[in-house]
N, CA, C, O and CB atoms as a CASP TS submission, in Angstrom:
PFRMAT TS
TARGET T0000
AUTHOR 0000-0000-0000
METHOD Language model
MODEL 1
PARENT N/A
ATOM      1  N   UNK     1     122.841 129.658 111.763  1.00  0.00           N
ATOM      2  CA  UNK     1     121.434 129.335 112.048  1.00  0.00           C
ATOM      3  C   UNK     1     121.267 128.699 113.381  1.00  0.00           C
ATOM      4  O   UNK     1     122.074 127.827 113.704  1.00  0.00           O
ATOM      5  CB  UNK     1     120.870 128.430 111.000  1.00  0.00           C
ATOM      6  N   UNK     2     120.418 129.000 114.097  1.00  0.00           N
ATOM      7  CA  UNK     2     120.080 128.244 115.406  1.00  0.00           C
ATOM      8  C   UNK     2     119.656 126.894 115.198  1.00  0.00           C
ATOM      9  O   UNK     2     118.904 126.514 114.300  1.00  0.00           O
ATOM     10  CB  UNK     2     118.996 128.909 116.184  1.00  0.00           C
ATOM     11  N   UNK     3     120.197 126.181 116.105  1.00  0.00           N
ATOM     12  CA  UNK     3     119.907 124.725 115.993  1.00  0.00           C
ATOM     13  C   UNK     3     118.353 124.314 115.824  1.00  0.00           C
ATOM     14  O   UNK     3     117.945 123.474 115.022  1.00  0.00           O
ATOM     15  CB  UNK     3     120.465 124.049 117.271  1.00  0.00           C
ATOM     16  N   UNK     4     117.583 125.037 116.697  1.00  0.00           N
ATOM     17  CA  UNK     4     116.222 124.813 116.884  1.00  0.00           C
ATOM     18  C   UNK     4     115.499 125.135 115.540  1.00  0.00           C
ATOM     19  O   UNK     4     114.636 124.372 115.108  1.00  0.00           O
ATOM     20  CB  UNK     4     115.699 125.655 118.067  1.00  0.00           C
ATOM     21  N   UNK     5     115.839 126.209 114.922  1.00  0.00           N
ATOM     22  CA  UNK     5     115.241 126.623 113.640  1.00  0.00           C
ATOM     23  C   UNK     5     115.728 125.859 112.598  1.00  0.00           C
ATOM     24  O   UNK     5     115.008 125.689 111.614  1.00  0.00           O
ATOM     25  CB  UNK     5     115.458 127.997 113.327  1.00  0.00           C
ATOM     26  N   UNK     6     116.958 125.315 112.656  1.00  0.00           N
ATOM     27  CA  UNK     6     117.451 124.269 111.645  1.00  0.00           C
ATOM     28  C   UNK     6     116.780 123.075 111.557  1.00  0.00           C
ATOM     29  O   UNK     6     116.400 122.611 110.482  1.00  0.00           O
ATOM     30  CB  UNK     6     118.745 123.900 111.872  1.00  0.00           C
ATOM     31  N   UNK     7     116.577 122.444 112.834  1.00  0.00           N
ATOM     32  CA  UNK     7     115.638 121.231 112.947  1.00  0.00           C
ATOM     33  C   UNK     7     114.174 121.434 112.481  1.00  0.00           C
ATOM     34  O   UNK     7     113.577 120.551 111.865  1.00  0.00           O
ATOM     35  CB  UNK     7     115.579 120.782 114.408  1.00  0.00           C
ATOM     36  N   UNK     8     113.632 122.592 112.786  1.00  0.00           N
ATOM     37  CA  UNK     8     112.342 122.963 112.296  1.00  0.00           C
ATOM     38  C   UNK     8     112.350 123.063 110.681  1.00  0.00           C
ATOM     39  O   UNK     8     111.429 122.499 110.090  1.00  0.00           O
ATOM     40  CB  UNK     8     111.926 124.337 112.969  1.00  0.00           C
ATOM     41  N   UNK     9     113.182 123.641 110.049  1.00  0.00           N
ATOM     42  CA  UNK     9     113.209 123.699 108.581  1.00  0.00           C
ATOM     43  C   UNK     9     113.579 122.431 107.902  1.00  0.00           C
ATOM     44  O   UNK     9     113.145 122.109 106.796  1.00  0.00           O
ATOM     45  CB  UNK     9     114.132 124.724 108.147  1.00  0.00           C
ATOM     46  N   UNK    10     114.444 121.691 108.654  1.00  0.00           N
ATOM     47  CA  UNK    10     114.752 120.146 108.084  1.00  0.00           C
ATOM     48  C   UNK    10     113.391 119.258 108.148  1.00  0.00           C
ATOM     49  O   UNK    10     113.061 118.420 107.308  1.00  0.00           O
ATOM     50  CB  UNK    10     116.015 119.308 109.112  1.00  0.00           C
ATOM     51  N   UNK    11     112.720 119.591 109.238  1.00  0.00           N
ATOM     52  CA  UNK    11     111.409 118.842 109.439  1.00  0.00           C
ATOM     53  C   UNK    11     110.455 119.115 108.266  1.00  0.00           C
ATOM     54  O   UNK    11     109.787 118.228 107.735  1.00  0.00           O
ATOM     55  CB  UNK    11     110.700 119.276 110.811  1.00  0.00           C
ATOM     56  N   UNK    12     110.438 120.472 107.883  1.00  0.00           N
ATOM     57  CA  UNK    12     109.382 120.991 106.983  1.00  0.00           C
ATOM     58  C   UNK    12     109.848 120.470 105.598  1.00  0.00           C
ATOM     59  O   UNK    12     109.017 120.078 104.780  1.00  0.00           O
ATOM     60  CB  UNK    12     109.222 122.663 107.041  1.00  0.00           C
ATOM     61  N   UNK    13     111.260 120.468 105.321  1.00  0.00           N
ATOM     62  CA  UNK    13     111.694 120.070 103.975  1.00  0.00           C
ATOM     63  C   UNK    13     111.483 118.502 103.875  1.00  0.00           C
ATOM     64  O   UNK    13     111.081 118.040 102.807  1.00  0.00           O
ATOM     65  CB  UNK    13     113.261 120.500 103.710  1.00  0.00           C
ATOM     66  N   UNK    14     111.753 117.628 105.007  1.00  0.00           N
ATOM     67  CA  UNK    14     111.392 116.226 105.055  1.00  0.00           C
ATOM     68  C   UNK    14     109.953 115.955 104.677  1.00  0.00           C
ATOM     69  O   UNK    14     109.687 114.977 103.979  1.00  0.00           O
ATOM     70  CB  UNK    14     111.647 115.696 106.405  1.00  0.00           C
ATOM     71  N   UNK    15     108.965 116.824 105.130  1.00  0.00           N
ATOM     72  CA  UNK    15     107.623 116.660 105.041  1.00  0.00           C
ATOM     73  C   UNK    15     107.183 116.897 103.649  1.00  0.00           C
ATOM     74  O   UNK    15     106.357 116.164 103.105  1.00  0.00           O
ATOM     75  CB  UNK    15     106.953 117.505 105.972  1.00  0.00           C
ATOM     76  N   UNK    16     107.762 117.980 103.032  1.00  0.00           N
ATOM     77  CA  UNK    16     107.399 118.260 101.537  1.00  0.00           C
ATOM     78  C   UNK    16     107.927 117.168 100.682  1.00  0.00           C
ATOM     79  O   UNK    16     107.297 116.685  99.741  1.00  0.00           O
ATOM     80  CB  UNK    16     107.998 119.650 101.005  1.00  0.00           C
ATOM     81  N   UNK    17     109.181 116.783 101.077  1.00  0.00           N
ATOM     82  CA  UNK    17     109.871 115.744 100.119  1.00  0.00           C
ATOM     83  C   UNK    17     109.088 114.467 100.105  1.00  0.00           C
ATOM     84  O   UNK    17     108.760 113.917  99.054  1.00  0.00           O
ATOM     85  CB  UNK    17     111.392 115.401 100.571  1.00  0.00           C
ATOM     86  N   UNK    18     108.785 113.993 101.336  1.00  0.00           N
ATOM     87  CA  UNK    18     108.070 112.689 101.364  1.00  0.00           C
ATOM     88  C   UNK    18     106.643 112.663 100.862  1.00  0.00           C
ATOM     89  O   UNK    18     106.124 111.611 100.487  1.00  0.00           O
ATOM     90  CB  UNK    18     108.055 112.195 102.724  1.00  0.00           C
ATOM     91  N   UNK    19     105.952 113.934 100.858  1.00  0.00           N
ATOM     92  CA  UNK    19     104.648 114.114 100.202  1.00  0.00           C
ATOM     93  C   UNK    19     104.777 114.075  98.708  1.00  0.00           C
ATOM     94  O   UNK    19     103.930 113.507  98.020  1.00  0.00           O
ATOM     95  CB  UNK    19     104.010 115.421 100.621  1.00  0.00           C
ATOM     96  N   UNK    20     105.965 114.750  98.131  1.00  0.00           N
ATOM     97  CA  UNK    20     106.078 114.801  96.687  1.00  0.00           C
ATOM     98  C   UNK    20     106.543 113.574  96.226  1.00  0.00           C
ATOM     99  O   UNK    20     106.184 113.262  95.091  1.00  0.00           O
ATOM    100  CB  UNK    20     106.935 115.854  96.211  1.00  0.00           C
ATOM    101  N   UNK    21     107.252 112.811  96.833  1.00  0.00           N
ATOM    102  CA  UNK    21     107.721 111.403  96.516  1.00  0.00           C
ATOM    103  C   UNK    21     106.420 110.366  96.513  1.00  0.00           C
ATOM    104  O   UNK    21     106.314 109.454  95.693  1.00  0.00           O
ATOM    105  CB  UNK    21     108.880 110.923  97.689  1.00  0.00           C
ATOM    106  N   UNK    22     105.556 110.614  97.438  1.00  0.00           N
ATOM    107  CA  UNK    22     104.303 109.800  97.494  1.00  0.00           C
ATOM    108  C   UNK    22     103.646 110.185  96.385  1.00  0.00           C
ATOM    109  O   UNK    22     103.367 109.322  95.552  1.00  0.00           O
ATOM    110  CB  UNK    22     103.434 109.959  98.718  1.00  0.00           C
ATOM    111  N   UNK    23     103.331 111.354  96.198  1.00  0.00           N
ATOM    112  CA  UNK    23     102.404 111.808  94.952  1.00  0.00           C
ATOM    113  C   UNK    23     103.078 111.370  93.690  1.00  0.00           C
ATOM    114  O   UNK    23     102.371 110.791  92.865  1.00  0.00           O
ATOM    115  CB  UNK    23     102.164 113.473  94.868  1.00  0.00           C
ATOM    116  N   UNK    24     104.238 111.547  93.443  1.00  0.00           N
ATOM    117  CA  UNK    24     104.901 111.116  92.249  1.00  0.00           C
ATOM    118  C   UNK    24     104.758 109.664  91.906  1.00  0.00           C
ATOM    119  O   UNK    24     104.428 109.298  90.778  1.00  0.00           O
ATOM    120  CB  UNK    24     106.278 111.425  92.352  1.00  0.00           C
ATOM    121  N   UNK    25     105.037 108.758  92.995  1.00  0.00           N
ATOM    122  CA  UNK    25     104.741 107.367  92.717  1.00  0.00           C
ATOM    123  C   UNK    25     103.591 106.935  92.373  1.00  0.00           C
ATOM    124  O   UNK    25     103.433 106.174  91.418  1.00  0.00           O
ATOM    125  CB  UNK    25     104.985 106.683  93.604  1.00  0.00           C
ATOM    126  N   UNK    26     102.516 107.434  93.215  1.00  0.00           N
ATOM    127  CA  UNK    26     101.153 107.202  92.965  1.00  0.00           C
ATOM    128  C   UNK    26     100.591 107.770  91.617  1.00  0.00           C
ATOM    129  O   UNK    26      99.873 107.082  90.890  1.00  0.00           O
ATOM    130  CB  UNK    26     100.417 107.752  94.079  1.00  0.00           C
ATOM    131  N   UNK    27     100.923 108.957  91.340  1.00  0.00           N
ATOM    132  CA  UNK    27     100.458 109.375  90.020  1.00  0.00           C
ATOM    133  C   UNK    27     100.946 108.826  88.940  1.00  0.00           C
ATOM    134  O   UNK    27     100.259 108.696  87.928  1.00  0.00           O
ATOM    135  CB  UNK    27     100.615 110.579  89.823  1.00  0.00           C
ATOM    136  N   UNK    28     102.364 108.381  89.029  1.00  0.00           N
ATOM    137  CA  UNK    28     103.008 107.602  88.028  1.00  0.00           C
ATOM    138  C   UNK    28     102.355 106.234  87.761  1.00  0.00           C
ATOM    139  O   UNK    28     102.150 105.901  86.594  1.00  0.00           O
ATOM    140  CB  UNK    28     104.405 107.418  88.414  1.00  0.00           C
ATOM    141  N   UNK    29     102.009 105.404  88.805  1.00  0.00           N
ATOM    142  CA  UNK    29     101.339 104.333  88.655  1.00  0.00           C
ATOM    143  C   UNK    29     100.007 104.297  88.298  1.00  0.00           C
ATOM    144  O   UNK    29      99.542 103.396  87.601  1.00  0.00           O
ATOM    145  CB  UNK    29     101.459 103.768  89.578  1.00  0.00           C
ATOM    146  N   UNK    30      99.295 105.319  88.780  1.00  0.00           N
ATOM    147  CA  UNK    30      97.854 105.433  88.589  1.00  0.00           C
ATOM    148  C   UNK    30      97.589 106.049  87.159  1.00  0.00           C
ATOM    149  O   UNK    30      96.841 105.539  86.324  1.00  0.00           O
ATOM    150  CB  UNK    30      97.205 106.337  89.755  1.00  0.00           C
ATOM    151  N   UNK    31      98.234 107.101  87.008  1.00  0.00           N
ATOM    152  CA  UNK    31      97.804 107.774  85.549  1.00  0.00           C
ATOM    153  C   UNK    31      98.613 107.480  84.418  1.00  0.00           C
ATOM    154  O   UNK    31      98.098 107.318  83.312  1.00  0.00           O
ATOM    155  CB  UNK    31      97.815 109.287  85.574  1.00  0.00           C
ATOM    156  N   UNK    32      99.927 107.391  84.617  1.00  0.00           N
ATOM    157  CA  UNK    32     100.839 107.048  83.392  1.00  0.00           C
ATOM    158  C   UNK    32     100.736 105.571  83.106  1.00  0.00           C
ATOM    159  O   UNK    32     100.836 105.166  81.948  1.00  0.00           O
ATOM    160  CB  UNK    32     102.410 107.426  83.657  1.00  0.00           C
ATOM    161  N   UNK    33     100.546 104.778  84.087  1.00  0.00           N
ATOM    162  CA  UNK    33     100.509 103.220  83.699  1.00  0.00           C
ATOM    163  C   UNK    33      99.012 102.816  83.660  1.00  0.00           C
ATOM    164  O   UNK    33      98.756 101.628  83.463  1.00  0.00           O
ATOM    165  CB  UNK    33     101.354 102.216  84.851  1.00  0.00           C
ATOM    166  N   UNK    34      97.956 103.746  83.840  1.00  0.00           N
ATOM    167  CA  UNK    34      96.627 103.439  83.597  1.00  0.00           C
ATOM    168  C   UNK    34      96.055 102.668  84.784  1.00  0.00           C
ATOM    169  O   UNK    34      94.929 102.213  84.582  1.00  0.00           O
ATOM    170  CB  UNK    34      96.502 102.682  82.323  1.00  0.00           C
ATOM    171  N   UNK    35      96.575 102.436  85.933  1.00  0.00           N
ATOM    172  CA  UNK    35      96.067 101.499  86.944  1.00  0.00           C
ATOM    173  C   UNK    35      94.783 102.211  87.655  1.00  0.00           C
ATOM    174  O   UNK    35      93.887 101.593  88.231  1.00  0.00           O
ATOM    175  CB  UNK    35      97.280 101.128  88.045  1.00  0.00           C
ATOM    176  N   UNK    36      94.847 103.375  87.534  1.00  0.00           N
ATOM    177  CA  UNK    36      93.622 104.187  88.323  1.00  0.00           C
ATOM    178  C   UNK    36      92.302 104.214  87.574  1.00  0.00           C
ATOM    179  O   UNK    36      91.238 104.481  88.133  1.00  0.00           O
ATOM    180  CB  UNK    36      94.007 105.776  88.572  1.00  0.00           C
ATOM    181  N   UNK    37      92.421 103.918  86.247  1.00  0.00           N
ATOM    182  CA  UNK    37      91.158 103.828  85.303  1.00  0.00           C
ATOM    183  C   UNK    37      90.659 102.568  85.151  1.00  0.00           C
ATOM    184  O   UNK    37      91.418 101.621  84.947  1.00  0.00           O
ATOM    185  CB  UNK    37      91.394 104.296  83.949  1.00  0.00           C
ATOM    186  N   UNK    38      89.325 102.424  85.234  1.00  0.00           N
ATOM    187  CA  UNK    38      88.564 101.300  84.876  1.00  0.00           C
ATOM    188  C   UNK    38      88.212 101.233  83.371  1.00  0.00           C
ATOM    189  O   UNK    38      87.600 102.164  82.847  1.00  0.00           O
ATOM    190  CB  UNK    38      87.350 101.292  85.686  1.00  0.00           C
ATOM    191  N   UNK    39      88.582 100.177  82.695  1.00  0.00           N
ATOM    192  CA  UNK    39      88.295 100.165  81.296  1.00  0.00           C
ATOM    193  C   UNK    39      86.878  99.574  81.285  1.00  0.00           C
ATOM    194  O   UNK    39      85.902 100.309  81.436  1.00  0.00           O
ATOM    195  CB  UNK    39      89.380  99.324  80.419  1.00  0.00           C
ATOM    196  N   UNK    40      86.767  98.320  81.117  1.00  0.00           N
ATOM    197  CA  UNK    40      85.286  97.778  80.941  1.00  0.00           C
ATOM    198  C   UNK    40      84.887  97.156  82.437  1.00  0.00           C
ATOM    199  O   UNK    40      83.716  97.130  82.814  1.00  0.00           O
ATOM    200  CB  UNK    40      85.196  96.475  79.622  1.00  0.00           C
ATOM    201  N   UNK    41      85.828  96.731  83.126  1.00  0.00           N
ATOM    202  CA  UNK    41      85.590  96.299  84.441  1.00  0.00           C
ATOM    203  C   UNK    41      86.838  96.549  85.436  1.00  0.00           C
ATOM    204  O   UNK    41      87.898  97.065  85.082  1.00  0.00           O
ATOM    205  CB  UNK    41      85.222  94.822  84.370  1.00  0.00           C
ATOM    206  N   UNK    42      86.566  96.142  86.614  1.00  0.00           N
ATOM    207  CA  UNK    42      87.586  96.397  87.698  1.00  0.00           C
ATOM    208  C   UNK    42      88.608  95.114  87.440  1.00  0.00           C
ATOM    209  O   UNK    42      88.184  93.958  87.460  1.00  0.00           O
ATOM    210  CB  UNK    42      86.840  96.436  89.368  1.00  0.00           C
ATOM    211  N   UNK    43      89.766  95.387  87.237  1.00  0.00           N
ATOM    212  CA  UNK    43      90.888  94.352  87.248  1.00  0.00           C
ATOM    213  C   UNK    43      91.706  94.352  88.247  1.00  0.00           C
ATOM    214  O   UNK    43      91.714  95.156  89.179  1.00  0.00           O
ATOM    215  CB  UNK    43      91.687  94.412  86.221  1.00  0.00           C
ATOM    216  N   UNK    44      92.617  93.188  88.028  1.00  0.00           N
ATOM    217  CA  UNK    44      93.691  93.078  89.068  1.00  0.00           C
ATOM    218  C   UNK    44      94.545  94.091  89.429  1.00  0.00           C
ATOM    219  O   UNK    44      94.933  94.362  90.565  1.00  0.00           O
ATOM    220  CB  UNK    44      94.476  92.175  88.776  1.00  0.00           C
ATOM    221  N   UNK    45      94.864  94.733  88.205  1.00  0.00           N
ATOM    222  CA  UNK    45      95.911  95.979  88.340  1.00  0.00           C
ATOM    223  C   UNK    45      95.274  97.202  89.181  1.00  0.00           C
ATOM    224  O   UNK    45      95.935  97.915  89.937  1.00  0.00           O
ATOM    225  CB  UNK    45      96.335  96.589  86.753  1.00  0.00           C
ATOM    226  N   UNK    46      93.794  97.347  88.918  1.00  0.00           N
ATOM    227  CA  UNK    46      93.049  98.446  89.652  1.00  0.00           C
ATOM    228  C   UNK    46      93.049  97.957  91.199  1.00  0.00           C
ATOM    229  O   UNK    46      93.276  98.821  92.045  1.00  0.00           O
ATOM    230  CB  UNK    46      91.426  98.662  89.020  1.00  0.00           C
ATOM    231  N   UNK    47      92.829  96.741  91.586  1.00  0.00           N
ATOM    232  CA  UNK    47      92.883  96.257  92.865  1.00  0.00           C
ATOM    233  C   UNK    47      94.176  96.419  93.508  1.00  0.00           C
ATOM    234  O   UNK    47      94.188  96.791  94.681  1.00  0.00           O
ATOM    235  CB  UNK    47      92.517  94.949  92.874  1.00  0.00           C
ATOM    236  N   UNK    48      95.339  96.176  92.858  1.00  0.00           N
ATOM    237  CA  UNK    48      96.664  96.315  93.395  1.00  0.00           C
ATOM    238  C   UNK    48      96.946  97.803  93.667  1.00  0.00           C
ATOM    239  O   UNK    48      97.446  98.177  94.727  1.00  0.00           O
ATOM    240  CB  UNK    48      97.709  95.710  92.426  1.00  0.00           C
ATOM    241  N   UNK    49      96.593  98.669  92.633  1.00  0.00           N
ATOM    242  CA  UNK    49      96.894 100.080  92.703  1.00  0.00           C
ATOM    243  C   UNK    49      95.998 100.590  93.906  1.00  0.00           C
ATOM    244  O   UNK    49      96.580 101.128  94.848  1.00  0.00           O
ATOM    245  CB  UNK    49      96.580 100.854  91.266  1.00  0.00           C
ATOM    246  N   UNK    50      94.711 100.464  93.936  1.00  0.00           N
ATOM    247  CA  UNK    50      93.944 101.070  95.051  1.00  0.00           C
ATOM    248  C   UNK    50      94.325 100.524  96.408  1.00  0.00           C
ATOM    249  O   UNK    50      94.285 101.284  97.376  1.00  0.00           O
ATOM    250  CB  UNK    50      92.468 100.855  94.842  1.00  0.00           C
ATOM    251  N   UNK    51      94.711  99.198  96.557  1.00  0.00           N
ATOM    252  CA  UNK    51      95.193  98.693  97.737  1.00  0.00           C
ATOM    253  C   UNK    51      96.484  99.301  98.235  1.00  0.00           C
ATOM    254  O   UNK    51      96.639  99.534  99.434  1.00  0.00           O
ATOM    255  CB  UNK    51      95.334  97.329  97.587  1.00  0.00           C
ATOM    256  N   UNK    52      97.463  99.576  97.283  1.00  0.00           N
ATOM    257  CA  UNK    52      98.716 100.266  97.440  1.00  0.00           C
ATOM    258  C   UNK    52      98.318 101.820  97.855  1.00  0.00           C
ATOM    259  O   UNK    52      98.915 102.339  98.799  1.00  0.00           O
ATOM    260  CB  UNK    52      99.619 100.156  96.010  1.00  0.00           C
ATOM    261  N   UNK    53      97.451 102.444  97.240  1.00  0.00           N
ATOM    262  CA  UNK    53      97.110 103.761  97.476  1.00  0.00           C
ATOM    263  C   UNK    53      96.681 104.068  98.821  1.00  0.00           C
ATOM    264  O   UNK    53      97.003 105.100  99.409  1.00  0.00           O
ATOM    265  CB  UNK    53      96.159 104.135  96.614  1.00  0.00           C
ATOM    266  N   UNK    54      95.879 103.068  99.345  1.00  0.00           N
ATOM    267  CA  UNK    54      95.344 103.390 100.768  1.00  0.00           C
ATOM    268  C   UNK    54      96.491 102.894 101.755  1.00  0.00           C
ATOM    269  O   UNK    54      96.738 103.578 102.748  1.00  0.00           O
ATOM    270  CB  UNK    54      93.823 102.581 101.105  1.00  0.00           C
ATOM    271  N   UNK    55      97.164 101.779 101.518  1.00  0.00           N
ATOM    272  CA  UNK    55      98.244 101.506 102.470  1.00  0.00           C
ATOM    273  C   UNK    55      99.302 102.600 102.343  1.00  0.00           C
ATOM    274  O   UNK    55      99.747 103.045 103.401  1.00  0.00           O
ATOM    275  CB  UNK    55      98.871 100.093 102.221  1.00  0.00           C
ATOM    276  N   UNK    56      99.752 103.080 101.222  1.00  0.00           N
ATOM    277  CA  UNK    56     100.782 104.209 101.201  1.00  0.00           C
ATOM    278  C   UNK    56     100.380 105.324 101.793  1.00  0.00           C
ATOM    279  O   UNK    56     101.166 106.006 102.449  1.00  0.00           O
ATOM    280  CB  UNK    56     101.181 104.598  99.936  1.00  0.00           C
ATOM    281  N   UNK    57      99.056 105.658 101.626  1.00  0.00           N
ATOM    282  CA  UNK    57      98.380 106.904 102.305  1.00  0.00           C
ATOM    283  C   UNK    57      98.459 106.719 103.866  1.00  0.00           C
ATOM    284  O   UNK    57      98.986 107.605 104.539  1.00  0.00           O
ATOM    285  CB  UNK    57      96.746 107.065 101.830  1.00  0.00           C
ATOM    286  N   UNK    58      98.003 105.710 104.391  1.00  0.00           N
ATOM    287  CA  UNK    58      98.132 105.417 105.817  1.00  0.00           C
ATOM    288  C   UNK    58      99.563 105.323 106.334  1.00  0.00           C
ATOM    289  O   UNK    58      99.765 105.719 107.482  1.00  0.00           O
ATOM    290  CB  UNK    58      97.441 104.151 106.109  1.00  0.00           C
ATOM    291  N   UNK    59     100.483 104.888 105.686  1.00  0.00           N
ATOM    292  CA  UNK    59     101.878 104.977 106.075  1.00  0.00           C
ATOM    293  C   UNK    59     102.540 106.302 106.058  1.00  0.00           C
ATOM    294  O   UNK    59     103.439 106.574 106.854  1.00  0.00           O
ATOM    295  CB  UNK    59     102.614 104.148 105.262  1.00  0.00           C
ATOM    296  N   UNK    60     102.061 107.218 105.067  1.00  0.00           N
ATOM    297  CA  UNK    60     102.554 108.446 104.936  1.00  0.00           C
ATOM    298  C   UNK    60     102.002 109.336 106.138  1.00  0.00           C
ATOM    299  O   UNK    60     102.701 110.141 106.754  1.00  0.00           O
ATOM    300  CB  UNK    60     102.204 108.966 103.562  1.00  0.00           C
ATOM    301  N   UNK    61     100.663 109.086 106.390  1.00  0.00           N
ATOM    302  CA  UNK    61     100.184 109.834 107.563  1.00  0.00           C
ATOM    303  C   UNK    61     100.810 109.492 108.839  1.00  0.00           C
ATOM    304  O   UNK    61     101.137 110.334 109.676  1.00  0.00           O
ATOM    305  CB  UNK    61      98.782 109.660 107.717  1.00  0.00           C
ATOM    306  N   UNK    62     100.982 108.110 108.971  1.00  0.00           N
ATOM    307  CA  UNK    62     101.769 107.565 110.106  1.00  0.00           C
ATOM    308  C   UNK    62     103.150 108.245 110.215  1.00  0.00           C
ATOM    309  O   UNK    62     103.440 108.819 111.264  1.00  0.00           O
ATOM    310  CB  UNK    62     101.955 106.025 109.941  1.00  0.00           C
ATOM    311  N   UNK    63     103.920 108.212 109.293  1.00  0.00           N
ATOM    312  CA  UNK    63     105.252 108.877 109.146  1.00  0.00           C
ATOM    313  C   UNK    63     105.162 110.296 109.620  1.00  0.00           C
ATOM    314  O   UNK    63     105.741 110.614 110.659  1.00  0.00           O
ATOM    315  CB  UNK    63     105.751 108.847 107.671  1.00  0.00           C
ATOM    316  N   UNK    64     104.465 111.181 108.916  1.00  0.00           N
ATOM    317  CA  UNK    64     104.330 112.555 109.256  1.00  0.00           C
ATOM    318  C   UNK    64     103.686 112.746 110.582  1.00  0.00           C
ATOM    319  O   UNK    64     104.024 113.782 111.154  1.00  0.00           O
ATOM    320  CB  UNK    64     103.578 113.255 108.232  1.00  0.00           C
ATOM    321  N   UNK    65     102.864 112.009 111.179  1.00  0.00           N
ATOM    322  CA  UNK    65     102.487 112.104 112.625  1.00  0.00           C
ATOM    323  C   UNK    65     103.658 111.984 113.514  1.00  0.00           C
ATOM    324  O   UNK    65     103.905 112.838 114.366  1.00  0.00           O
ATOM    325  CB  UNK    65     101.489 111.042 113.004  1.00  0.00           C
ATOM    326  N   UNK    66     104.428 110.867 113.313  1.00  0.00           N
ATOM    327  CA  UNK    66     105.460 110.573 114.067  1.00  0.00           C
ATOM    328  C   UNK    66     106.605 111.564 114.015  1.00  0.00           C
ATOM    329  O   UNK    66     107.380 111.752 114.953  1.00  0.00           O
ATOM    330  CB  UNK    66     105.854 109.335 113.732  1.00  0.00           C
ATOM    331  N   UNK    67     106.652 112.172 112.865  1.00  0.00           N
ATOM    332  CA  UNK    67     107.748 113.207 112.495  1.00  0.00           C
ATOM    333  C   UNK    67     107.417 114.548 113.347  1.00  0.00           C
ATOM    334  O   UNK    67     108.340 115.194 113.845  1.00  0.00           O
ATOM    335  CB  UNK    67     107.746 113.542 110.768  1.00  0.00           C
ATOM    336  N   UNK    68     106.214 114.896 113.477  1.00  0.00           N
ATOM    337  CA  UNK    68     105.699 116.117 113.992  1.00  0.00           C
ATOM    338  C   UNK    68     105.209 116.012 115.510  1.00  0.00           C
ATOM    339  O   UNK    68     104.975 117.045 116.136  1.00  0.00           O
ATOM    340  CB  UNK    68     104.559 116.559 113.084  1.00  0.00           C
ATOM    341  N   UNK    69     105.082 114.969 115.993  1.00  0.00           N
ATOM    342  CA  UNK    69     104.590 114.733 117.412  1.00  0.00           C
ATOM    343  C   UNK    69     105.450 115.318 118.395  1.00  0.00           C
ATOM    344  O   UNK    69     104.958 115.955 119.327  1.00  0.00           O
ATOM    345  CB  UNK    69     104.465 113.290 117.737  1.00  0.00           C
ATOM    346  N   UNK    70     106.648 115.171 118.283  1.00  0.00           N
ATOM    347  CA  UNK    70     107.738 115.557 119.186  1.00  0.00           C
ATOM    348  C   UNK    70     107.940 117.162 119.017  1.00  0.00           C
ATOM    349  O   UNK    70     108.206 117.607 117.901  1.00  0.00           O
ATOM    350  CB  UNK    70     109.130 114.696 118.817  1.00  0.00           C
ATOM    351  N   UNK    71     107.810 118.024 120.138  1.00  0.00           N
ATOM    352  CA  UNK    71     108.164 119.251 119.932  1.00  0.00           C
ATOM    353  C   UNK    71     109.646 119.577 119.802  1.00  0.00           C
ATOM    354  O   UNK    71     110.471 118.871 120.382  1.00  0.00           O
ATOM    355  CB  UNK    71     107.617 119.922 120.877  1.00  0.00           C
ATOM    356  N   UNK    72     110.019 120.631 119.055  1.00  0.00           N
ATOM    357  CA  UNK    72     111.336 120.966 119.011  1.00  0.00           C
ATOM    358  C   UNK    72     111.797 121.751 120.089  1.00  0.00           C
ATOM    359  O   UNK    72     111.069 122.677 120.445  1.00  0.00           O
ATOM    360  CB  UNK    72     111.603 121.570 117.892  1.00  0.00           C
ATOM    361  N   UNK    73     112.965 121.546 120.732  1.00  0.00           N
ATOM    362  CA  UNK    73     113.590 122.463 121.807  1.00  0.00           C
ATOM    363  C   UNK    73     114.286 123.592 121.064  1.00  0.00           C
ATOM    364  O   UNK    73     115.337 123.372 120.461  1.00  0.00           O
ATOM    365  CB  UNK    73     114.673 121.666 122.781  1.00  0.00           C
ATOM    366  N   UNK    74     113.787 124.660 121.090  1.00  0.00           N
ATOM    367  CA  UNK    74     114.370 125.830 120.600  1.00  0.00           C
ATOM    368  C   UNK    74     115.294 126.554 121.432  1.00  0.00           C
ATOM    369  O   UNK    74     115.952 127.488 120.972  1.00  0.00           O
ATOM    370  CB  UNK    74     113.428 126.650 120.255  1.00  0.00           C
ATOM    371  N   UNK    75     115.396 126.132 122.789  1.00  0.00           N
ATOM    372  CA  UNK    75     116.394 126.764 123.600  1.00  0.00           C
ATOM    373  C   UNK    75     117.675 126.051 123.741  1.00  0.00           C
ATOM    374  O   UNK    75     118.535 126.521 124.486  1.00  0.00           O
ATOM    375  CB  UNK    75     115.878 126.986 124.871  1.00  0.00           C
ATOM    376  N   UNK    76     117.872 124.996 123.115  1.00  0.00           N
ATOM    377  CA  UNK    76     119.195 124.288 123.074  1.00  0.00           C
ATOM    378  C   UNK    76     120.111 125.134 122.316  1.00  0.00           C
ATOM    379  O   UNK    76     119.811 125.943 121.438  1.00  0.00           O
ATOM    380  CB  UNK    76     119.118 122.866 122.429  1.00  0.00           C
ATOM    381  N   UNK    77     121.486 124.787 122.856  1.00  0.00           N
ATOM    382  CA  UNK    77     122.522 125.464 122.225  1.00  0.00           C
ATOM    383  C   UNK    77     123.595 124.786 121.594  1.00  0.00           C
ATOM    384  O   UNK    77     124.493 125.425 121.046  1.00  0.00           O
ATOM    385  CB  UNK    77     123.028 126.231 123.041  1.00  0.00           C
TER
END
């Protein structure tokens, strides 16, 4: 496989893997442990979960932006 195509495919796999990891962590914390649901009022666990959700979303977008901002040199050998 050509090095440029290999780098492109690795970049795609890394992007999908990071997104799936992010989604698994946040859905586990939010849905399985109930931090995403409000019972009778807004609790500390809700605050921690939603703060983490916003921060991790920003970090994921930052990571993916930095991963994809540099073009791949397909002509290298």
